[in-house]
C-alpha positions as CSV (number, residue, x, y, z in Angstrom):
1,M,-7.4,-32.5,-162.4
2,S,-9.4,-35.3,-164.5
3,E,-12.8,-33.5,-164.8
4,A,-13.7,-31.1,-167.4
5,V,-17.3,-29.6,-168.3
6,A,-18.1,-29.8,-171.9
7,G,-21.5,-28.7,-173.1
8,D,-23.9,-29.9,-170.7
9,Y,-22.1,-33.0,-169.7
10,V,-19.3,-33.5,-167.2
11,V,-16.8,-35.3,-168.5
12,D,-14.5,-36.9,-166.1
13,A,-11.5,-38.7,-168.0
14,R,-11.0,-40.9,-165.1
15,R,-15.1,-41.7,-165.1
16,D,-15.2,-42.3,-168.6
17,R,-12.3,-45.0,-169.0
18,L,-14.4,-47.3,-166.2
19,V,-17.8,-47.0,-168.3
20,I,-16.4,-47.7,-171.2
21,G,-14.0,-51.0,-169.9
22,A,-17.0,-51.9,-167.7
23,S,-19.2,-52.0,-170.4
24,A,-17.1,-53.1,-173.6
25,L,-15.6,-55.9,-170.8
26,G,-19.0,-57.1,-170.2
27,T,-19.9,-57.1,-173.6
28,V,-17.2,-59.3,-174.6
29,F,-18.4,-61.7,-171.7
30,E,-21.5,-61.6,-173.0
31,W,-21.2,-62.3,-176.2
32,Y,-18.6,-64.7,-175.6
33,D,-21.2,-67.2,-173.4
34,F,-23.4,-66.3,-176.9
35,Y,-20.7,-67.4,-179.4
36,I,-19.4,-70.3,-177.7
37,Y,-22.3,-72.5,-178.9
38,G,-21.5,-71.6,-182.3
39,V,-18.1,-72.5,-182.2
40,L,-18.8,-75.7,-180.7
41,A,-21.4,-76.9,-183.0
42,P,-20.3,-79.7,-184.3
43,I,-19.5,-81.4,-181.0
44,I,-23.0,-80.4,-179.5
45,G,-24.0,-81.9,-182.9
46,R,-22.6,-84.5,-181.4
47,T,-23.6,-85.0,-178.3
48,F,-27.1,-83.2,-178.0
49,F,-28.8,-84.5,-182.1
50,P,-26.5,-87.8,-182.7
51,T,-27.2,-89.0,-185.9
52,D,-25.3,-90.9,-188.4
53,N,-24.7,-87.6,-190.6
54,P,-22.4,-84.9,-189.5
55,T,-24.4,-82.6,-191.9
56,V,-27.6,-83.4,-190.2
57,E,-26.1,-82.6,-187.0
58,L,-24.7,-79.5,-187.8
59,L,-28.1,-78.3,-189.1
60,Y,-30.0,-79.2,-186.0
61,T,-27.0,-78.0,-183.7
62,L,-27.1,-74.2,-186.0
63,A,-31.3,-74.7,-185.5
64,G,-30.7,-74.2,-181.9
65,F,-28.4,-71.6,-182.4
66,A,-30.8,-69.3,-184.7
67,I,-33.5,-70.4,-181.9
68,G,-31.3,-68.5,-179.4
69,F,-31.7,-65.3,-181.8
70,A,-35.4,-66.0,-182.7
71,F,-36.0,-65.1,-178.7
72,R,-33.7,-61.9,-178.8
73,P,-36.5,-59.7,-179.7
74,I,-38.6,-61.2,-176.7
75,G,-35.9,-60.0,-174.1
76,A,-35.3,-56.8,-175.7
77,A,-38.6,-56.0,-175.1
78,L,-38.7,-57.0,-171.9
79,F,-35.4,-55.8,-170.9
80,G,-36.0,-52.6,-172.8
81,Y,-39.4,-51.7,-170.8
82,L,-37.1,-52.0,-167.5
83,G,-34.3,-50.1,-168.9
84,D,-36.6,-46.9,-169.6
85,R,-38.4,-47.2,-166.7
86,L,-35.5,-48.3,-163.6
87,G,-32.5,-47.7,-165.6
88,R,-29.7,-48.6,-167.8
89,K,-27.3,-49.9,-165.1
90,Y,-29.1,-52.6,-163.3
91,T,-31.3,-53.9,-166.1
92,F,-27.5,-54.7,-168.1
93,L,-26.6,-55.9,-164.6
94,A,-29.6,-58.5,-164.7
95,T,-28.6,-59.8,-168.3
96,I,-25.3,-60.7,-168.1
97,V,-26.4,-62.6,-164.6
98,L,-29.3,-64.7,-166.7
99,M,-26.4,-64.8,-169.7
100,G,-23.8,-66.5,-167.5
101,V,-26.0,-69.0,-165.5
102,A,-27.5,-70.1,-168.5
103,T,-24.3,-70.5,-170.3
104,A,-22.5,-72.6,-167.4
105,G,-25.7,-74.6,-167.7
106,V,-24.9,-75.6,-170.9
107,G,-21.8,-77.1,-170.4
108,L,-23.2,-78.8,-167.0
109,T,-26.5,-80.4,-169.4
110,P,-25.5,-84.0,-169.6
111,S,-25.9,-85.9,-173.2
112,A,-28.4,-87.8,-175.0
113,A,-26.7,-90.8,-174.5
114,S,-27.6,-90.4,-170.5
115,I,-30.8,-88.8,-170.9
116,G,-32.2,-89.2,-174.0
117,V,-34.4,-86.2,-175.4
118,A,-34.6,-84.3,-172.2
119,A,-31.0,-83.2,-173.4
120,P,-31.7,-81.4,-176.5
121,I,-35.3,-79.8,-174.6
122,I,-32.7,-78.7,-171.8
123,L,-30.3,-77.4,-174.6
124,I,-32.9,-75.3,-175.9
125,A,-34.5,-74.1,-173.0
126,L,-30.9,-72.3,-171.9
127,R,-30.5,-71.2,-175.3
128,I,-33.8,-69.6,-174.9
129,A,-32.6,-68.0,-171.8
130,Q,-29.2,-66.9,-173.1
131,G,-31.3,-65.1,-176.3
132,L,-33.2,-63.3,-174.1
133,A,-30.7,-62.0,-172.0
134,L,-28.8,-60.9,-175.0
135,G,-31.9,-59.2,-176.1
136,G,-31.3,-56.5,-173.2
137,E,-27.4,-56.5,-173.2
138,Y,-26.8,-54.6,-176.1
139,G,-28.8,-52.1,-176.3
140,G,-28.2,-51.3,-172.2
141,A,-24.6,-51.1,-172.7
142,A,-24.6,-49.0,-175.5
143,I,-26.8,-46.3,-174.3
144,Y,-25.4,-46.2,-171.7
145,V,-21.8,-45.5,-172.8
146,A,-23.2,-42.7,-175.1
147,E,-24.8,-41.0,-172.6
148,H,-21.9,-40.5,-170.7
149,A,-19.9,-39.4,-173.6
150,P,-19.0,-36.0,-175.3
151,V,-20.8,-35.0,-178.2
152,G,-17.4,-35.2,-180.5
153,K,-16.6,-38.5,-179.2
154,R,-20.1,-40.8,-179.0
155,G,-19.3,-42.3,-182.2
156,F,-15.3,-43.4,-181.0
157,Y,-16.5,-44.2,-177.4
158,T,-19.2,-46.6,-178.4
159,S,-17.0,-48.1,-181.0
160,F,-15.6,-49.9,-178.2
161,I,-18.9,-51.9,-177.7
162,Q,-19.2,-52.4,-180.9
163,A,-15.5,-54.2,-180.9
164,G,-16.3,-56.0,-177.5
165,V,-19.0,-57.8,-179.3
166,I,-16.4,-59.6,-182.0
167,G,-14.1,-59.4,-178.7
168,G,-16.5,-62.0,-177.5
169,F,-16.3,-64.6,-180.7
170,I,-12.6,-64.1,-180.5
171,L,-12.4,-65.2,-176.6
172,S,-14.5,-67.8,-177.4
173,L,-12.2,-69.3,-180.1
174,I,-8.9,-68.6,-177.8
175,V,-10.6,-70.7,-174.7
176,V,-11.7,-73.7,-177.0
177,V,-8.0,-73.5,-178.8
178,A,-6.7,-73.5,-175.4
179,T,-8.5,-75.7,-173.5
180,R,-8.5,-78.5,-176.4
181,W,-4.5,-78.4,-176.0
182,L,-4.4,-78.4,-172.5
183,V,-6.6,-81.1,-171.9
184,G,-5.9,-83.1,-175.1
185,P,-8.2,-84.7,-177.9
186,A,-9.5,-87.4,-176.1
187,V,-10.3,-85.8,-172.8
188,W,-11.6,-82.6,-175.2
189,E,-14.1,-85.2,-177.0
190,A,-15.1,-86.8,-173.9
191,W,-15.7,-83.9,-171.3
192,G,-13.2,-81.2,-172.0
193,W,-15.6,-78.9,-174.4
194,R,-17.7,-78.8,-171.9
195,I,-14.9,-76.5,-169.8
196,P,-15.4,-73.4,-171.9
197,F,-18.8,-72.9,-171.1
198,I,-18.7,-73.4,-167.1
199,L,-16.1,-70.7,-167.4
200,S,-18.8,-68.5,-168.0
201,L,-19.3,-68.1,-164.1
202,A,-16.1,-66.7,-163.7
203,L,-16.3,-64.1,-166.1
204,L,-20.0,-63.4,-164.8
205,G,-17.9,-63.0,-161.2
206,I,-15.2,-59.9,-162.7
207,S,-18.1,-58.4,-164.9
208,L,-20.4,-58.0,-161.9
209,W,-17.5,-56.6,-160.1
210,M,-16.6,-53.9,-162.9
211,R,-20.2,-53.0,-163.1
212,L,-21.4,-52.5,-159.5
213,K,-18.9,-50.0,-159.6
214,L,-20.9,-47.5,-162.3
215,R,-23.2,-44.8,-161.3
216,E,-26.6,-44.8,-163.6
217,S,-26.3,-42.6,-166.8
218,P,-26.6,-38.8,-166.7
219,V,-29.3,-38.9,-169.2
220,F,-31.5,-41.3,-167.1
221,T,-30.7,-39.6,-164.0
222,A,-31.7,-36.2,-165.1
223,M,-34.9,-37.9,-167.2
224,K,-35.9,-39.1,-163.3
225,A,-35.0,-36.1,-161.5
226,A,-37.6,-34.1,-163.9
227,G,-40.2,-37.1,-163.9
228,A,-39.4,-37.2,-167.7
229,Q,-39.5,-41.6,-168.1
230,A,-41.9,-43.1,-170.3
231,K,-45.1,-44.5,-168.5
232,N,-45.2,-47.3,-171.1
233,P,-42.1,-47.2,-173.1
234,L,-42.9,-50.4,-174.8
235,K,-46.4,-49.1,-175.9
236,E,-44.6,-45.7,-176.8
237,A,-42.2,-47.1,-178.8
238,F,-44.8,-47.9,-181.5
239,T,-47.0,-44.7,-181.0
240,Y,-44.0,-42.4,-180.7
241,P,-45.0,-39.7,-183.9
242,G,-42.2,-41.4,-186.1
243,N,-40.6,-43.5,-184.1
244,A,-42.0,-46.4,-186.0
245,K,-40.4,-45.6,-189.4
246,R,-37.5,-45.5,-187.2
247,M,-37.8,-48.7,-186.0
248,L,-38.2,-50.4,-189.5
249,V,-35.4,-48.5,-190.6
250,A,-32.9,-49.3,-188.0
251,M,-34.1,-53.0,-188.1
252,I,-33.6,-53.5,-192.4
253,G,-31.2,-50.9,-192.7
254,I,-29.3,-51.0,-190.3
255,A,-29.4,-54.2,-187.9
256,A,-30.2,-56.7,-190.4
257,G,-27.2,-55.7,-192.7
258,F,-24.2,-55.3,-190.9
259,T,-25.3,-58.5,-188.8
260,A,-25.3,-60.6,-191.9
261,I,-21.7,-59.3,-192.9
262,A,-20.6,-60.2,-189.2
263,Y,-21.8,-63.5,-189.3
264,T,-20.5,-64.0,-192.9
265,V,-17.1,-63.5,-192.1
266,M,-17.6,-65.0,-188.9
267,F,-19.7,-67.8,-188.8
268,Q,-20.2,-68.9,-192.4
269,A,-16.1,-68.5,-192.9
270,L,-15.3,-71.0,-190.0
271,Y,-17.8,-73.5,-191.7
272,F,-16.8,-72.7,-195.0
273,L,-13.0,-73.3,-194.4
274,Q,-13.9,-76.3,-192.2
275,N,-16.9,-77.9,-194.3
276,G,-16.2,-76.7,-197.6
277,L,-12.7,-76.7,-197.7
278,H,-11.9,-79.4,-195.5
279,V,-9.1,-77.2,-193.7
280,E,-8.3,-78.4,-189.7
281,A,-10.3,-77.2,-187.4
282,G,-7.3,-75.6,-185.5
283,M,-6.2,-74.0,-188.7
284,A,-9.3,-72.5,-189.6
285,Q,-10.2,-70.8,-185.6
286,L,-6.6,-69.8,-186.1
287,L,-7.2,-68.1,-189.4
288,V,-10.7,-66.3,-188.2
289,G,-9.5,-65.5,-184.9
290,T,-6.2,-64.5,-185.6
291,S,-7.6,-62.0,-188.2
292,A,-10.6,-61.0,-186.2
293,C,-8.2,-59.8,-183.4
294,L,-6.6,-57.1,-185.9
295,G,-10.1,-56.7,-187.7
296,M,-11.6,-55.4,-184.5
297,V,-9.5,-52.7,-184.9
298,S,-11.3,-51.5,-187.6
299,F,-14.2,-51.1,-185.7
300,V,-12.8,-48.4,-183.0
301,F,-11.1,-46.9,-186.3
302,F,-14.7,-46.1,-188.2
303,G,-16.2,-45.3,-185.0
304,W,-13.8,-42.3,-184.3
305,L,-13.8,-41.7,-188.1
306,S,-17.9,-41.3,-188.1
307,D,-17.2,-38.7,-185.4
308,R,-15.4,-36.5,-188.3
309,V,-17.8,-37.8,-191.9
310,G,-20.9,-38.7,-190.0
311,R,-22.2,-42.2,-189.2
312,K,-23.5,-42.9,-192.9
313,P,-21.3,-42.8,-195.1
314,P,-19.3,-45.5,-193.6
315,V,-22.1,-47.9,-193.4
316,L,-23.2,-47.2,-196.8
317,I,-19.3,-47.8,-198.3
318,G,-19.2,-50.8,-196.2
319,Y,-22.1,-52.2,-197.7
320,A,-21.4,-51.4,-201.2
321,A,-18.2,-53.1,-200.7
322,L,-19.3,-56.4,-199.3
323,L,-21.5,-56.7,-202.3
324,L,-19.2,-56.0,-204.7
325,L,-16.7,-58.4,-203.0
326,A,-18.0,-60.9,-200.8
327,L,-18.1,-63.9,-203.6
328,P,-15.0,-63.0,-205.3
329,L,-12.9,-63.1,-201.9
330,Y,-14.5,-66.7,-200.5
331,Q,-13.4,-67.7,-204.2
332,F,-10.1,-66.3,-203.7
333,M,-9.9,-68.6,-200.3
334,G,-11.4,-71.5,-202.1
335,R,-8.6,-71.6,-204.2
336,T,-6.0,-71.0,-202.1
337,A,-6.7,-73.1,-199.0
338,N,-7.4,-76.2,-200.7
339,P,-6.2,-75.7,-204.4
340,A,-6.1,-80.0,-204.7
341,L,-9.9,-79.8,-204.1
342,E,-10.2,-77.0,-206.0
343,A,-8.4,-78.3,-208.9
344,A,-10.4,-81.5,-208.9
345,A,-13.7,-80.1,-208.5
346,A,-12.6,-78.2,-211.8
347,R,-11.1,-81.2,-213.4
348,A,-13.5,-84.1,-212.5
349,P,-17.0,-82.7,-211.5
350,V,-19.6,-84.5,-209.9
351,V,-22.4,-85.3,-211.9
352,V,-25.4,-87.0,-209.8
353,R,-28.7,-88.5,-212.3
354,G,-31.9,-89.2,-211.0
355,P,-35.6,-89.3,-211.7
356,D,-36.3,-88.2,-208.1
357,C,-33.2,-86.3,-206.5
358,R,-34.4,-84.6,-203.6
359,F,-32.6,-84.0,-200.9
360,D,-33.3,-82.7,-197.6
361,P,-30.5,-81.5,-195.2
362,F,-32.9,-82.4,-191.9
363,A,-33.3,-86.0,-193.0
364,K,-31.5,-89.2,-191.0
365,V,-32.4,-91.4,-194.1
366,Q,-33.2,-89.6,-197.6
367,P,-36.2,-91.1,-199.2
368,T,-34.9,-91.9,-202.6
369,A,-32.0,-93.6,-203.9
370,C,-30.6,-90.3,-206.0
371,G,-31.1,-89.0,-203.1
372,K,-28.6,-91.6,-200.9
373,L,-26.1,-90.3,-203.1
374,L,-26.3,-86.3,-202.9
375,D,-26.0,-87.3,-199.0
376,H,-22.6,-89.1,-199.5
377,F,-21.3,-86.0,-201.3
378,S,-22.9,-83.7,-198.8
379,K,-21.4,-85.7,-195.6
380,R,-18.1,-84.8,-196.8
381,G,-18.3,-81.7,-198.4
382,I,-18.0,-82.4,-202.2
383,A,-19.8,-80.2,-204.5
384,Y,-22.2,-81.9,-207.0
385,E,-24.4,-81.1,-209.9
386,K,-27.6,-82.4,-210.1
387,Q,-29.4,-84.0,-213.3
388,A,-32.5,-85.5,-214.5
389,G,-32.1,-88.8,-215.2
390,D,-33.8,-92.4,-215.7
391,A,-32.2,-94.2,-213.2
392,P,-29.9,-92.9,-210.5
393,A,-26.5,-92.2,-211.3
394,V,-22.7,-90.6,-210.3
395,A,-20.2,-89.6,-212.7
396,I,-17.2,-88.1,-212.2
397,G,-15.1,-86.0,-214.5
398,G,-17.4,-87.6,-216.9
399,A,-16.6,-91.2,-216.0
400,A,-19.7,-92.9,-214.9
401,V,-18.9,-94.6,-211.6
402,A,-20.1,-98.5,-211.5
403,D,-20.4,-99.0,-208.1
404,L,-22.6,-96.7,-206.6
405,T,-22.0,-97.8,-202.8
406,P,-20.4,-95.3,-200.4
407,E,-17.3,-97.2,-200.3
408,G,-17.4,-97.4,-204.2
409,L,-18.4,-93.7,-204.2
410,D,-15.2,-92.9,-201.6
411,A,-12.5,-95.5,-204.3
412,A,-14.2,-92.6,-207.5
413,L,-13.1,-89.7,-205.8
414,A,-9.6,-90.8,-205.2
415,R,-9.1,-92.0,-208.3
416,A,-10.2,-89.0,-210.0
417,G,-8.0,-87.2,-207.2
418,Y,-10.4,-85.4,-204.5
419,P,-8.4,-85.6,-201.6
420,T,-9.6,-87.3,-198.2
421,G,-9.3,-86.1,-194.7
422,A,-8.5,-82.8,-193.3
423,V,-5.8,-80.3,-194.9
424,T,-3.3,-77.9,-193.1
425,P,-2.4,-74.9,-196.0
426,D,1.3,-74.0,-195.8
427,W,2.2,-70.8,-194.2
428,P,2.2,-68.6,-197.1
429,R,-1.3,-70.0,-198.4
430,A,-2.3,-69.3,-194.4
431,M,-1.5,-65.8,-195.0
432,L,-3.5,-65.1,-197.7
433,V,-6.5,-66.4,-196.6
434,F,-5.5,-64.4,-193.6
435,G,-5.4,-61.2,-195.6
436,A,-8.9,-62.2,-197.7
437,M,-10.4,-62.2,-194.1
438,L,-9.1,-59.4,-192.6
439,L,-10.3,-57.3,-195.6
440,L,-13.8,-58.7,-194.9
441,W,-13.2,-58.1,-191.4
442,C,-12.5,-54.4,-192.4
443,I,-15.9,-54.2,-194.5
444,S,-17.8,-55.5,-191.5
445,G,-16.0,-53.0,-189.2
446,A,-16.9,-49.9,-191.7
447,T,-20.7,-50.9,-191.0
448,Y,-20.7,-52.1,-187.1
449,G,-18.6,-49.4,-185.7
450,P,-20.8,-46.3,-185.7
451,V,-23.7,-48.3,-185.1
452,A,-24.4,-48.0,-181.5
453,A,-23.4,-43.9,-181.7
454,L,-26.4,-43.4,-184.8
455,L,-28.9,-45.9,-183.2
456,S,-28.5,-44.1,-179.6
457,E,-28.8,-40.9,-181.3
458,Y,-32.0,-41.9,-184.1
459,F,-34.2,-42.3,-181.1
460,P,-35.9,-40.6,-178.2
461,A,-34.8,-40.2,-174.9
462,R,-37.3,-41.4,-173.1
463,I,-38.1,-44.3,-175.3
464,R,-34.7,-44.7,-176.3
465,Y,-33.5,-48.4,-174.6
466,S,-37.2,-50.3,-176.3
467,S,-36.7,-48.5,-179.2
468,L,-33.8,-49.0,-180.1
469,S,-33.3,-52.7,-178.8
470,I,-36.5,-54.3,-180.7
471,P,-35.1,-53.4,-183.8
472,Y,-31.6,-54.4,-182.9
473,H,-32.2,-57.5,-182.1
474,V,-35.2,-58.4,-184.9
475,G,-32.8,-57.2,-187.2
476,T,-30.0,-59.0,-185.9
477,G,-32.2,-62.2,-184.5
478,Y,-33.6,-63.0,-187.3
479,F,-32.3,-61.8,-190.6
480,G,-28.6,-62.6,-188.9
481,G,-29.2,-65.1,-186.6
482,F,-30.8,-67.6,-188.7
483,L,-27.7,-67.1,-191.7
484,P,-25.4,-69.9,-190.1
485,L,-28.7,-72.4,-190.7
486,I,-29.8,-70.9,-194.0
487,S,-26.7,-70.8,-195.4
488,Q,-25.5,-74.2,-194.2
489,Y,-29.0,-75.6,-195.7
490,L,-28.0,-74.1,-198.7
491,V,-24.7,-75.8,-199.2
492,A,-26.1,-78.6,-198.1
493,R,-29.1,-78.5,-200.5
494,T,-27.3,-77.3,-203.9
495,G,-23.9,-79.1,-203.4
496,D,-22.2,-75.7,-204.1
497,P,-19.9,-74.0,-201.3
498,Y,-20.6,-70.5,-202.4
499,A,-24.2,-70.8,-202.2
500,G,-24.9,-69.2,-198.9
501,L,-23.2,-66.1,-199.8
502,W,-26.4,-65.1,-201.9
503,Y,-28.7,-64.9,-198.7
504,T,-25.8,-62.4,-197.2
505,L,-25.8,-60.7,-200.5
506,A,-29.7,-60.3,-200.5
507,V,-30.0,-58.9,-197.3
508,V,-27.1,-56.4,-197.2
509,G,-28.5,-55.4,-201.2
510,A,-32.0,-54.3,-199.3
511,A,-30.3,-52.4,-196.2
512,L,-28.0,-50.5,-198.6
513,L,-31.5,-49.7,-200.7
514,T,-33.1,-48.7,-197.2
515,C,-30.3,-47.0,-196.3
516,L,-30.4,-44.6,-199.0
517,I,-33.4,-44.3,-199.3
518,A,-34.6,-43.4,-195.6
519,L,-31.6,-43.0,-193.0
520,P,-30.8,-39.4,-192.3
521,E,-27.5,-38.7,-190.7
522,T,-27.4,-38.5,-187.0
523,R,-23.9,-37.2,-185.9
524,G,-24.6,-34.3,-183.0
525,R,-27.6,-35.3,-182.4
526,P,-28.3,-33.9,-178.7
527,L,-29.2,-37.2,-176.5
528,D,-31.7,-35.4,-173.9
529,A,-34.4,-35.2,-176.6
């Protein structure tokens, strides 16, 4: 017999498997659609924001990536209102349709070479649609599963939603690597990169088929039968006694903190390996993707653990571990993945001097001679130090470089032992990098795994969808979504490949302090209140 009664809930094992499976798989597909843009940022930059500087192209593309996040809170408000008024099920059905269509649209949009400025405009519009859709997806899926779960298994059940977010990132890497291998480099560069975007239509069909089998959540069904739904959920989310404070704590203490960690392990690590350490793109994606596959288990583990020790302890421990270990682990990866580059930077540091060393990473052409020198090293991912001087000059390993043309600078770097081109670490070194990445993923799992249960228990039932979604997507959208752009901007501006970590450390430090002061323990709270 698959059905039993637990408290006020009817627990049906077969139904629960369908609820978790359909919700988690839909979350995987939805985040695949969103993350594929970030994974393919370099080629999107060349296609829609073409310049003669790969760094500028990447920054423009990451700005488009951030725009999608910027619109997530608007989607959260819109779909949160609908979810609290009309129900959890049909709201997150609507979000996945919008996401699938917008993602396929990216793959079908002509390049800037074909239609000019219209290409990036269309791309940004589609990215906005993706942000709106994602703003409604996570809250619906997390709440839907939590409201089906027995009290003692909420953390475990909802951890599959959390793992599904990372699963979308992993799926995006798998599809990119497999497609590039199947079509070959020439076709991939020409048009093959569009295939992963168009594939979202097939994923949309599978997700719709599964989610249409679901019924409305028991909590919302009971609330609707009693006529207890909020008349204006968006307004009540801000006026319900104590809820504005809860939303602020959720935004800074939970959403901003765990997202900063997750994106530091995902996108920042990927760009660090590819751009900062010059690791071959396929190898970098393999290391990040395989470590994510194993690390995803930690999300389920910490969700399960939170049912026993509480939601708050794993989150606090994860924040503290990140603050202590992030910089040492990144430095370890730097020494291990490309030791020749690390050794050259230590043995023969690059120093750029000049009277006006302003450097704008977004500028197509730097306004000063010193800025042009910095631009050259930025393009090649070479760390540098800036010093004031009477005239533009470059010293590598203490020796002045006489020829300041691009060719002369490259020749000087080669003489100083700086490696040229992409590198592929041997397997012993690759496994060491993999181990460091896996540890970072486990830290992310500690902060991410318990969160869906924590946030579902934190907010009142009648305004739960709105109250959860708005701070979640403000925190993840603005603090986390801008992380790749800000971190890469800091790297480009300073010449320090580790500079981007300071943003992560600042956000996580603020999140830890907020949770210590203001976050209550929520484990075991009734969800129908």
